[in-house]
C-alpha positions in Angstrom: 80.5 149.2 122.4 80.0 151.0 119.1 81.5 154.2 117.8 78.5 156.1 119.3 78.7 154.6 122.8 81.0 154.7 125.8 81.7 152.2 128.5 81.0 152.9 132.2 81.7 156.5 133.1 82.7 157.9 136.5 82.8 161.6 137.3 84.7 163.1 140.2 83.0 166.3 141.2 79.4 167.5 141.6 79.6 171.1 140.4 78.4 172.8 137.3 80.8 171.1 134.8 80.4 167.7 136.4 76.6 167.8 136.1 76.7 169.0 132.5 79.1 166.2 131.6 77.0 163.6 133.3 73.9 164.8 131.4 75.7 165.1 128.1 77.4 161.7 128.2 74.6 159.7 129.8 72.9 158.8 126.5 76.1 157.1 125.3 77.2 155.3 128.5 76.6 151.9 129.8 74.4 152.8 132.6 74.1 156.2 134.4 77.4 157.9 135.0 78.7 157.4 138.6 79.4 160.7 140.4 81.6 161.2 143.5 82.3 164.3 145.5 84.0 164.9 148.9 80.6 165.7 150.4 79.0 162.5 149.1 79.3 159.0 150.3 78.0 156.8 147.5 79.6 155.5 145.5 83.0 155.6 147.3 86.0 156.8 145.3 87.3 153.2 145.3 84.1 151.9 143.9 84.0 154.5 141.2 87.6 153.8 140.1 87.0 150.0 139.9 83.7 150.4 138.1 84.6 153.0 135.5 86.4 152.7 132.2 86.4 156.5 131.7 87.0 158.8 134.7 86.4 162.6 134.3 87.8 164.9 137.0 85.7 168.0 137.1 86.9 169.9 140.2 88.3 173.3 140.8 91.9 173.9 139.6 93.2 174.1 143.1 91.6 170.8 144.1 93.0 168.9 141.1 96.3 167.9 142.6 94.7 166.5 145.7 92.2 164.4 143.6 95.0 163.0 141.5 96.9 162.0 144.6 93.8 160.3 146.0 93.4 158.4 142.8 97.0 157.4 142.6 96.8 156.0 146.1 94.2 153.5 144.9 96.9 151.4 143.3 97.4 150.2 139.7 94.8 150.8 137.0 94.9 147.3 135.6 91.9 148.0 133.3 93.7 151.0 131.8 90.9 153.5 132.0 91.0 156.9 130.3 91.3 159.6 133.0 90.8 163.2 131.9 90.3 166.5 133.7 88.5 169.6 132.4 90.9 172.3 133.7 91.9 174.8 131.1 95.3 175.8 132.5 96.6 172.3 133.2 97.7 169.7 130.7 98.4 166.0 131.2 101.5 166.6 133.3 99.3 167.0 136.4 98.0 163.4 135.7 101.5 161.9 135.5 101.0 159.8 138.7 98.0 158.2 137.1 99.8 157.4 133.9 102.5 155.7 135.9 99.7 153.5 137.4 98.6 152.4 133.9 95.9 154.9 133.1 95.5 156.7 129.7 95.4 160.4 130.5 94.1 163.5 128.8 93.0 167.1 129.4 89.7 168.1 127.8 88.7 171.7 128.3 85.4 173.1 127.0 85.9 176.7 125.9 82.6 178.0 127.3 81.1 179.1 130.6 79.0 177.0 132.9 76.2 178.7 134.8 74.5 175.8 136.6 71.9 174.9 133.9 73.0 171.4 132.8 70.4 171.1 130.1 71.2 174.4 128.6 74.9 173.7 128.8 74.6 170.4 127.0 72.9 172.3 124.2 75.7 175.0 124.2 78.4 172.3 124.0 77.1 171.5 120.5 79.5 173.3 118.2 81.7 174.6 121.0 85.5 174.1 120.8 87.2 171.8 123.3 91.0 172.0 123.9 92.4 168.5 123.9 95.8 167.4 125.1 96.6 163.7 125.3 99.4 161.7 126.9 99.5 159.5 123.8 97.8 159.3 120.4 95.5 156.6 121.8 94.5 158.9 124.7 94.1 161.9 122.3 91.9 159.8 120.0 89.6 158.7 122.8 89.4 162.2 124.2 88.4 163.5 120.7 85.7 160.9 120.6 84.2 162.1 123.9 84.2 165.7 122.6 82.5 164.6 119.4 79.8 162.7 121.3 79.1 165.9 123.2 78.7 167.6 119.8 81.8 169.7 120.3 84.8 170.3 118.0 88.2 169.1 119.4 91.1 171.5 119.1 94.6 170.1 119.9 96.6 172.2 122.3 100.2 171.1 123.1 101.1 170.4 126.7 103.6 173.3 126.8 101.0 175.8 125.6 98.1 175.0 128.0 98.8 177.9 130.3 99.1 180.4 127.4 95.9 178.9 125.9 94.0 179.5 129.2 95.5 182.9 129.7 94.1 183.9 126.2 90.6 182.7 127.1 90.7 184.6 130.5 92.0 187.7 128.8 89.2 187.6 126.2 86.3 186.6 128.4 87.0 187.4 132.1 88.6 190.7 131.3 85.7 191.6 129.0 83.4 191.4 132.0 85.6 193.8 133.9 85.8 196.1 130.9 82.1 196.3 130.4 81.4 196.6 134.1 83.7 199.6 134.2 82.0 201.2 131.2 78.6 200.7 132.8 79.8 202.3 136.0 81.1 205.3 134.2 77.9 205.7 132.3 76.0 205.7 135.5 78.3 208.4 136.8 77.4 210.3 133.6 73.7 210.1 134.4 72.7 207.2 132.1 69.9 205.3 133.8 70.3 202.0 131.8 73.9 201.8 130.8 73.8 198.1 129.7 71.0 198.9 127.2 73.0 201.7 125.8 76.2 199.6 125.5 74.6 196.5 124.1 74.3 197.4 120.4 77.7 199.1 120.3 79.5 196.2 122.1 77.8 193.5 120.1 78.8 195.1 116.9 82.4 195.7 118.1 82.6 192.0 119.2 81.3 190.7 115.9 83.6 193.0 113.9 86.6 192.0 116.0 86.0 188.3 115.7 85.5 188.7 111.9 88.3 191.2 111.2 90.7 191.1 114.1 92.6 194.3 114.9 91.4 195.8 111.6 88.1 196.3 113.3 89.5 199.0 115.5 87.8 202.4 115.3 87.7 205.5 117.5 90.0 208.3 118.7 93.2 206.3 119.2 93.1 205.0 115.6 92.4 208.6 114.4 95.1 210.1 116.6 92.6 212.4 118.3 94.8 213.6 121.2 92.4 216.3 122.4 89.6 213.7 122.8 91.8 211.4 124.8 92.8 214.4 127.0 89.2 215.1 127.8 88.5 211.4 128.5 91.3 211.3 131.1 90.2 214.5 132.7 86.6 213.4 133.0 87.5 210.0 134.4 89.9 211.5 137.0 87.0 213.7 138.1 84.0 211.4 138.0 85.1 207.8 137.4 88.6 207.4 138.9 88.2 203.7 139.3 88.0 203.3 135.5 91.0 205.4 134.7 93.8 202.8 135.3 92.1 200.2 133.1 91.4 202.8 130.4 95.0 204.0 130.4 96.3 200.4 130.3 94.0 199.4 127.4 94.8 202.6 125.5 98.5 202.0 125.8 98.1 198.4 124.7 96.0 199.7 121.7 98.8 202.1 120.7 101.3 199.3 120.9 99.1 197.2 118.6 98.7 200.1 116.2 102.5 200.4 115.9 102.9 196.6 115.4 100.3 196.8 112.6 102.5 199.4 110.8 100.4 202.5 111.7 102.3 205.2 113.6 100.8 205.9 116.9 100.6 209.5 118.2 103.4 210.0 120.6 101.7 212.9 122.2 98.9 210.7 123.2 101.3 208.0 124.6 103.1 210.6 126.7 99.8 211.9 128.2 98.6 208.4 128.9 102.0 207.6 130.6 101.9 210.8 132.5 98.4 210.2 133.7 99.6 206.9 135.1 
């Protein structure tokens, strides 16, 4: 094995991430990666464990504990494989039973979305960040090596911060989807035929500015203290887009809080109206 190769790889799971990992790591492995899922019969989980020097667990978060229990029931890992999972919210604590059996353990989470296009996802892994948490320096080093072979950039996340790390990603990505869907729905209620096309240039510019400048990229009526504008927003949403109103109020209040933390006084009249509207 050289610095650019891996020994035999086994992958538990057959979903989007599992298939992307198999394709991405195959060029560096000794033979095709073995894959196992509960709906497949070959190879057996026993055979995969015995044959693999690296085992990736790529299953849903809620299924992770059960898979770990199944693996732990197979006995000691005399060949000391590296076993890692790809869950964002879990660290290495969830793999403790495998560490007790002699495995090196790590958590490797790619900070990207998987859509079911393995070839495209292998390309998108290049330059992507991967959160790495290892049970030891040896495990962490091997995990970082896997990330580098995939073309990614390893970022160390401490065990105690895994949940916060994952919450931050969900807040930035998943809630963004909810935010934009609500905006598009309100635009349709306002008579706009293609709301996504209208939103796209504005949202892309806001995203790029926010990533480059952080909160300093904020613009709009809250920053300017335009209370009359906010009043009209609330009235219009209550009338024509009531489903958007709670999210709008919550985000507006959060923005006012951030303005105050940045040292800029927020308009208390606007805060009272937002609170009253809630």
